[in-house]
C-alpha positions as CSV (number, residue, x, y, z in Angstrom):
1,X,0.0,0.0,0.0
2,X,3.0,2.3,-0.3
3,X,2.6,2.7,-4.0
4,X,0.4,5.8,-3.8
5,X,-0.3,8.0,-5.5
6,X,-0.3,5.9,-8.6
7,X,0.1,6.9,-12.3
8,X,-3.7,6.8,-12.5
9,X,-4.9,7.9,-9.1
10,X,-3.7,11.1,-7.4
11,X,-5.1,10.3,-3.9
12,X,-2.7,9.9,-1.0
13,X,-2.9,7.0,1.4
14,X,-5.9,7.4,3.7
15,X,-7.8,9.7,1.4
16,X,-10.0,7.0,-0.1
17,X,-12.7,5.3,2.1
18,X,-13.0,1.6,2.6
19,X,-16.3,1.7,0.5
20,X,-16.2,3.1,-3.0
21,X,-19.1,3.8,-5.3
22,X,-18.0,3.6,-8.9
23,X,-20.0,5.0,-11.9
24,X,-18.3,4.9,-15.3
25,X,-18.6,8.6,-16.0
26,X,-16.4,10.9,-13.8
27,X,-19.1,13.6,-14.1
28,X,-21.6,11.2,-12.5
29,X,-19.1,10.7,-9.7
30,X,-19.0,14.5,-9.3
31,X,-22.8,14.8,-9.3
32,X,-23.2,12.0,-6.7
33,X,-20.5,13.4,-4.4
34,X,-21.9,17.0,-4.6
35,X,-25.6,15.8,-4.3
36,X,-25.5,13.1,-1.7
37,X,-22.2,13.3,0.3
38,X,-21.6,15.7,3.1
39,X,-18.3,17.8,2.8
40,X,-17.1,16.0,-0.3
41,X,-13.4,16.5,-1.1
42,X,-11.9,16.0,-4.5
43,X,-9.0,13.5,-3.9
44,X,-8.0,12.6,-7.4
45,X,-8.5,14.1,-10.9
46,X,-5.8,12.4,-12.9
47,X,-6.9,12.2,-16.5
48,X,-10.1,13.9,-15.4
49,X,-11.2,10.7,-13.6
50,X,-12.7,12.4,-10.6
51,X,-12.7,10.8,-7.2
52,X,-14.3,12.3,-4.1
53,X,-14.5,11.3,-0.4
54,X,-17.1,12.6,2.0
55,X,-19.7,11.2,4.4
56,X,-23.1,9.7,4.0
57,X,-25.2,9.5,7.2
58,X,-22.0,9.7,9.2
59,X,-20.2,7.0,7.2
60,X,-17.1,7.8,5.1
61,X,-17.8,7.0,1.5
62,X,-15.7,7.6,-1.7
63,X,-17.1,7.9,-5.2
64,X,-14.9,7.6,-8.2
65,X,-15.3,7.2,-12.0
66,X,-14.0,4.0,-13.5
67,X,-14.3,4.7,-17.2
68,X,-15.8,2.5,-20.0
69,X,-14.9,-1.1,-20.4
70,X,-12.9,-3.7,-18.5
71,X,-9.4,-2.5,-19.3
72,X,-10.3,0.9,-17.7
73,X,-12.2,-0.4,-14.7
74,X,-9.7,-3.1,-14.2
75,X,-6.9,-0.6,-13.6
76,X,-8.8,1.6,-11.2
77,X,-10.3,-1.3,-9.1
78,X,-7.0,-3.2,-9.0
79,X,-5.3,-0.1,-7.5
80,X,-8.1,0.6,-5.1
81,X,-8.1,-3.0,-3.8
82,X,-4.4,-3.5,-3.9
83,X,-2.8,-0.2,-3.1
84,X,-5.5,1.8,-1.2
85,X,-6.9,-0.9,1.0
86,X,-10.5,-0.5,-0.3
87,X,-12.8,-3.3,1.0
88,X,-16.0,-2.7,-1.0
89,X,-16.6,-1.4,-4.5
90,X,-20.2,-0.9,-5.6
91,X,-20.4,-0.2,-9.3
92,X,-23.4,2.0,-10.3
93,X,-24.6,2.9,-13.7
94,X,-26.8,1.9,-16.6
95,X,-27.2,-1.2,-18.7
96,X,-29.0,-2.5,-21.8
97,X,-32.0,-4.7,-20.9
98,X,-32.1,-8.1,-22.7
99,X,-35.2,-9.6,-21.1
100,X,-38.8,-8.3,-21.6
101,X,-39.4,-8.5,-17.9
102,X,-36.7,-5.9,-17.2
103,X,-38.3,-2.5,-17.4
104,X,-37.0,1.0,-17.7
105,X,-35.7,2.2,-14.3
106,X,-35.6,-1.3,-12.8
107,X,-32.6,-1.9,-10.5
108,X,-30.7,-4.9,-11.9
109,X,-28.1,-6.4,-9.5
110,X,-25.5,-8.6,-11.1
111,X,-25.2,-11.9,-9.2
112,X,-22.9,-13.1,-11.8
113,X,-21.2,-11.6,-14.9
114,X,-20.8,-13.5,-18.1
115,X,-18.3,-12.1,-20.5
116,X,-16.8,-12.2,-24.0
117,X,-13.6,-10.7,-22.6
118,X,-10.2,-12.4,-22.3
119,X,-9.7,-10.7,-18.9
120,X,-9.4,-14.0,-17.0
121,X,-6.5,-15.2,-19.2
122,X,-4.0,-13.6,-16.7
123,X,-4.9,-16.1,-14.0
124,X,-3.9,-19.1,-16.0
125,X,-6.9,-21.2,-14.9
126,X,-7.4,-24.6,-16.5
127,X,-11.1,-23.8,-17.4
128,X,-13.7,-21.1,-17.6
129,X,-14.0,-18.9,-14.5
130,X,-17.5,-17.6,-13.4
131,X,-17.1,-14.1,-11.8
132,X,-19.7,-13.5,-9.1
133,X,-20.6,-10.8,-6.6
134,X,-19.9,-11.1,-2.9
135,X,-23.2,-12.6,-1.5
136,X,-23.3,-10.6,1.7
137,X,-23.0,-7.3,-0.1
138,X,-25.4,-8.4,-2.7
139,X,-28.0,-9.4,-0.1
140,X,-27.7,-6.1,1.6
141,X,-28.3,-4.3,-1.7
142,X,-31.4,-6.4,-2.4
143,X,-32.8,-5.8,1.1
144,X,-32.2,-2.0,0.9
145,X,-33.9,-1.8,-2.5
146,X,-36.9,-3.7,-1.3
147,X,-37.1,-1.6,1.9
148,X,-37.2,1.5,-0.3
149,X,-40.0,0.0,-2.4
150,X,-37.7,-0.2,-5.4
151,X,-38.3,-3.0,-7.9
152,X,-35.1,-5.0,-8.1
153,X,-34.1,-7.8,-10.5
154,X,-31.2,-10.1,-9.5
155,X,-29.4,-12.5,-11.9
156,X,-26.8,-13.0,-14.6
157,X,-25.6,-10.0,-16.6
158,X,-23.1,-9.7,-19.5
159,X,-19.9,-7.7,-19.5
160,X,-19.0,-7.2,-23.1
161,X,-15.9,-5.8,-24.7
162,X,-17.9,-4.7,-27.8
163,X,-20.4,-1.9,-27.9
164,X,-21.0,-1.8,-31.6
165,X,-21.1,-5.5,-32.4
166,X,-20.9,-6.6,-36.1
167,X,-22.8,-9.8,-35.1
168,X,-26.4,-8.6,-35.0
169,X,-27.6,-11.8,-33.4
170,X,-25.4,-11.7,-30.3
171,X,-28.0,-10.2,-28.0
172,X,-30.5,-12.8,-28.9
173,X,-28.0,-15.6,-28.0
174,X,-27.3,-14.1,-24.6
175,X,-31.1,-13.5,-24.1
176,X,-31.8,-17.2,-24.8
177,X,-29.6,-18.1,-21.8
178,X,-31.6,-15.8,-19.4
179,X,-29.0,-13.0,-19.2
180,X,-30.8,-9.9,-17.8
181,X,-28.8,-7.0,-19.2
182,X,-25.5,-6.1,-20.9
183,X,-22.8,-3.7,-19.7
184,X,-19.0,-3.5,-20.0
185,X,-17.3,-3.6,-16.6
186,X,-18.8,-6.0,-14.0
187,X,-16.7,-9.1,-14.8
188,X,-13.4,-7.3,-14.4
189,X,-14.5,-5.8,-11.1
190,X,-15.6,-9.2,-9.8
191,X,-12.4,-10.9,-10.9
192,X,-10.2,-8.2,-9.3
193,X,-12.3,-8.4,-6.2
194,X,-12.2,-12.2,-5.9
195,X,-8.5,-12.3,-6.7
196,X,-7.7,-9.9,-3.9
197,X,-10.3,-11.3,-1.5
198,X,-12.3,-8.1,-0.9
199,X,-16.1,-7.6,-1.1
200,X,-17.7,-6.4,-4.3
201,X,-21.2,-6.3,-5.7
202,X,-22.1,-4.9,-9.1
203,X,-25.4,-3.0,-8.9
204,X,-26.9,-1.4,-11.9
205,X,-28.2,1.3,-9.5
206,X,-27.4,2.3,-5.9
207,X,-30.3,1.6,-3.5
208,X,-28.3,3.2,-0.7
209,X,-28.1,6.5,-2.5
210,X,-31.5,6.3,-4.2
211,X,-29.9,7.2,-7.5
212,X,-30.9,5.5,-10.6
213,X,-30.1,5.7,-14.3
214,X,-32.5,5.1,-17.1
215,X,-31.7,1.8,-18.8
216,X,-30.9,1.8,-22.5
217,X,-33.6,-0.7,-23.5
218,X,-33.8,-0.9,-27.3
219,X,-37.1,-1.1,-29.1
220,X,-37.4,-3.7,-31.8
221,X,-37.6,-1.1,-34.6
222,X,-34.5,0.5,-33.2
223,X,-32.7,-2.8,-33.3
224,X,-33.8,-3.4,-36.9
225,X,-32.6,0.0,-37.9
226,X,-29.3,-0.5,-36.2
227,X,-28.9,-3.9,-37.9
228,X,-29.6,-2.4,-41.3
229,X,-27.0,0.3,-40.6
230,X,-24.4,-2.3,-39.7
231,X,-25.1,-4.2,-42.8
232,X,-24.8,-1.1,-45.0
233,X,-21.5,-0.3,-43.3
234,X,-20.2,-3.8,-43.9
235,X,-21.3,-3.6,-47.6
236,X,-19.5,-0.3,-48.0
237,X,-16.4,-1.7,-46.4
238,X,-16.4,-4.7,-48.8
239,X,-16.9,-2.4,-51.8
240,X,-14.0,-0.2,-50.8
241,X,-11.5,-2.9,-49.8
242,X,-9.1,-2.0,-52.6
243,X,-9.2,1.7,-51.7
244,X,-8.5,0.8,-48.0
245,X,-5.6,-1.2,-49.1
246,X,-4.2,1.6,-51.1
247,X,-4.7,3.9,-48.1
248,X,-2.7,1.6,-45.9
249,X,0.1,1.4,-48.5
250,X,0.2,5.1,-48.8
251,X,0.4,5.6,-45.1
252,X,3.2,3.0,-44.9
253,X,5.1,4.9,-47.6
254,X,4.7,8.2,-45.7
255,X,6.1,6.5,-42.6
256,X,9.0,5.1,-44.5
């Protein structure tokens, strides 16, 4: 824990609480800190990834952005667990609903996180690892949401490396396996957490703060439109393959 500040986090040792709320967007972190925390203090702003520490109902809490995707959140959560002694990270944000039963503004809590990422490669495991949330923290989140009268859905989610997927059937495949929603960070958070034996739960919203994001649930006509757009893009790419090759050659010549 002596390696602080880090190249990615300007906070000094002791400036980050044991419990961290982590939205992806640093401006969401700023909003949460200034709206819900008492006496919030900006403790890091490296690369404009804002992190604040304050108190909520007398308890010290930090809130920090984690960026988009598993490589980004993997760096921040690794350092928080490994260098700053953080014990709990609760990721909060939005997700794309995959099941008809998941409605706009529902709170989805990821009990497990499927993934198309190669993040677990680093552990050298002789099989497929299933990243899961800490049950104790997950249960507290569910109980808190129910006590607030907030509809909560618990189950499997998908952490994907790809936002604009060329395979237009991919969501249907995950939906057929009962996956509730898709996002881009939970699996890396869970793996970092489990590898460093700290608590973590991945909530699609924070019941403790009463702060919720609108889910990006696509209508069927929007999906059809997007699929058509991807097909058109693929066709244009195929039709201009020779031109793209020439462009690459020209770039190589300029570099030479």
